[in-house]
GUPA-922074 format. One record per residue (C-alpha): x, y, z; chain; residue number from 1; residue in one letter. Coordinates in steps of 0.02 Angstrom, whole numbers, padded with zeros to 5 digits, always signed. Layout:
% residues N
> x_y_z_bado_sevo_nuvo
> X_Y_Z_A_NUM_A;
...
//
This chain:
% residues 150
> x_y_z_bado_sevo_nuvo
> +05072_-01593_+00208_A_1_M;
> +05151_-01431_+00267_A_2_L;
> +05159_-01353_+00092_A_3_P;
> +04972_-01386_+00072_A_4_N;
> +04938_-01303_+00240_A_5_A;
> +05039_-01151_+00188_A_6_V;
> +04947_-01146_+00022_A_7_S;
> +04779_-01158_+00110_A_8_T;
> +04826_-01018_+00229_A_9_I;
> +04883_-00912_+00082_A_10_A;
> +04714_-00940_-00003_A_11_Q;
> +04623_-00894_+00157_A_12_T;
> +04724_-00735_+00170_A_13_I;
> +04677_-00693_-00009_A_14_Q;
> +04494_-00723_+00032_A_15_L;
> +04505_-00608_+00182_A_16_S;
> +04579_-00461_+00084_A_17_L;
> +04411_-00392_+00028_A_18_S;
> +04342_-00382_+00205_A_19_P;
> +04506_-00304_+00262_A_20_V;
> +04489_-00168_+00128_A_21_F;
> +04311_-00143_+00187_A_22_M;
> +04379_-00116_+00363_A_23_L;
> +04494_+00019_+00297_A_24_A;
> +04345_+00107_+00218_A_25_G;
> +04244_+00092_+00377_A_26_I;
> +04387_+00167_+00476_A_27_S;
> +04385_+00318_+00361_A_28_G;
> +04197_+00335_+00384_A_29_L;
> +04217_+00323_+00573_A_30_L;
> +04346_+00462_+00566_A_31_N;
> +04229_+00575_+00468_A_32_V;
> +04080_+00537_+00581_A_33_L;
> +04180_+00569_+00740_A_34_A;
> +04242_+00734_+00669_A_35_G;
> +04065_+00788_+00624_A_36_R;
> +04002_+00739_+00796_A_37_L;
> +04139_+00841_+00877_A_38_S;
> +04096_+00995_+00773_A_39_R;
> +03909_+00978_+00808_A_40_V;
> +03942_+00963_+00995_A_41_I;
> +04057_+01115_+00991_A_42_D;
> +03922_+01216_+00900_A_43_R;
> +03788_+01159_+01024_A_44_A;
> +03897_+01214_+01170_A_45_R;
> +03927_+01383_+01090_A_46_A;
> +03740_+01409_+01062_A_47_L;
> +03700_+01351_+01239_A_48_E;
> +03814_+01489_+01302_A_49_A;
> +03725_+01620_+01194_A_50_L;
> +03550_+01556_+01232_A_51_H;
> +03518_+01639_+01403_A_52_P;
> +03566_+01813_+01343_A_53_S;
> +03470_+01809_+01179_A_54_S;
> +03296_+01878_+01151_A_55_T;
> +03167_+01892_+01013_A_56_G;
> +03205_+01822_+00840_A_57_P;
> +03385_+01788_+00888_A_58_E;
> +03327_+01679_+01034_A_59_H;
> +03204_+01588_+00921_A_60_D;
> +03343_+01554_+00796_A_61_R;
> +03456_+01486_+00934_A_62_H;
> +03318_+01371_+00996_A_63_V;
> +03284_+01312_+00818_A_64_W;
> +03468_+01276_+00786_A_65_E;
> +03489_+01188_+00954_A_66_L;
> +03345_+01073_+00909_A_67_R;
> +03424_+01038_+00741_A_68_L;
> +03592_+01002_+00823_A_69_L;
> +03509_+00883_+00947_A_70_A;
> +03433_+00786_+00800_A_71_K;
> +03601_+00783_+00711_A_72_R;
> +03688_+00715_+00866_A_73_I;
> +03563_+00571_+00874_A_74_V;
> +03585_+00532_+00689_A_75_I;
> +03775_+00539_+00697_A_76_I;
> +03775_+00426_+00850_A_77_N;
> +03666_+00302_+00756_A_78_A;
> +03782_+00309_+00605_A_79_A;
> +03933_+00280_+00718_A_80_L;
> +03849_+00132_+00803_A_81_F;
> +03803_+00055_+00636_A_82_L;
> +03979_+00081_+00565_A_83_A;
> +04062_+00005_+00717_A_84_V;
> +03940_-00141_+00710_A_85_S;
> +03984_-00165_+00528_A_86_S;
> +04170_-00165_+00571_A_87_A;
> +04140_-00295_+00708_A_88_V;
> +04043_-00405_+00586_A_89_M;
> +04179_-00385_+00456_A_90_T;
> +04310_-00440_+00583_A_91_C;
> +04197_-00587_+00624_A_92_T;
> +04195_-00634_+00440_A_93_V;
> +04385_-00635_+00433_A_94_V;
> +04396_-00737_+00593_A_95_A;
> +04265_-00861_+00529_A_96_L;
> +04363_-00884_+00368_A_97_L;
> +04518_-00935_+00465_A_98_F;
> +04426_-01041_+00593_A_99_V;
> +04333_-01131_+00455_A_100_A;
> +04496_-01168_+00366_A_101_E;
> +04591_-01222_+00522_A_102_L;
> +04455_-01335_+00592_A_103_V;
> +04391_-01387_+00420_A_104_D;
> +04214_-01325_+00453_A_105_L;
> +04089_-01310_+00312_A_106_Q;
> +04016_-01141_+00364_A_107_I;
> +04015_-01052_+00197_A_108_G;
> +03833_-01000_+00221_A_109_S;
> +03871_-00930_+00394_A_110_T;
> +04017_-00829_+00326_A_111_V;
> +03909_-00765_+00182_A_112_A;
> +03769_-00714_+00301_A_113_I;
> +03894_-00627_+00416_A_114_A;
> +03965_-00531_+00266_A_115_F;
> +03791_-00483_+00205_A_116_I;
> +03750_-00422_+00380_A_117_L;
> +03912_-00321_+00385_A_118_A;
> +03868_-00240_+00218_A_119_M;
> +03689_-00206_+00275_A_120_G;
> +03754_-00119_+00430_A_121_L;
> +03876_-00017_+00325_A_122_L;
> +03738_+00033_+00204_A_123_I;
> +03629_+00085_+00352_A_124_S;
> +03771_+00189_+00422_A_125_S;
> +03796_+00275_+00255_A_126_L;
> +03609_+00312_+00241_A_127_V;
> +03613_+00390_+00415_A_128_A;
> +03766_+00491_+00360_A_129_F;
> +03670_+00556_+00208_A_130_I;
> +03523_+00604_+00319_A_131_I;
> +03640_+00696_+00439_A_132_E;
> +03726_+00790_+00298_A_133_V;
> +03558_+00843_+00227_A_134_R;
> +03506_+00902_+00401_A_135_G;
> +03666_+01002_+00418_A_136_S;
> +03623_+01098_+00260_A_137_L;
> +03469_+01170_+00346_A_138_L;
> +03579_+01262_+00470_A_139_A;
> +03690_+01343_+00339_A_140_V;
> +03554_+01421_+00234_A_141_R;
> +03576_+01608_+00225_A_142_V;
> +03422_+01695_+00291_A_143_R;
> +03338_+01808_+00160_A_144_P;
> +03340_+01961_+00275_A_145_E;
> +03530_+01954_+00275_A_146_L;
> +03534_+01962_+00086_A_147_L;
> +03428_+02119_+00073_A_148_E;
> +03519_+02278_+00028_A_149_H;
> +03457_+02426_+00127_A_150_K;
//
């Protein structure tokens, strides 16, 4: 009976490899998102320091960029929340696989739904990431007046 148990555990480990690889990908995404959030916060702090002493078009540009940065912070936070939620659901899938095998539960549908939910959360996080990246491009556009040769 012990060799069968070892074989069953080995099969369960094989089943859990895909979610574990997914976790590795999510961890990379979390690293990128945290880095972007850090850079956005640093830029917002720098602009907040310049804001009181600026006037005219420069002041307007600072206000515009601060508003953009505030939106980006919200989007990155949402992406982080969704990615972490996806990682938690992925861990739940792995745990359910082992619990189902150990206790001999027939919860294949529950495991499948949990995995689909984990993927849905990951997809949502990636969509938020795309939106944030597109928003960041607005701030790096070179203003036409800087390109004029006088």
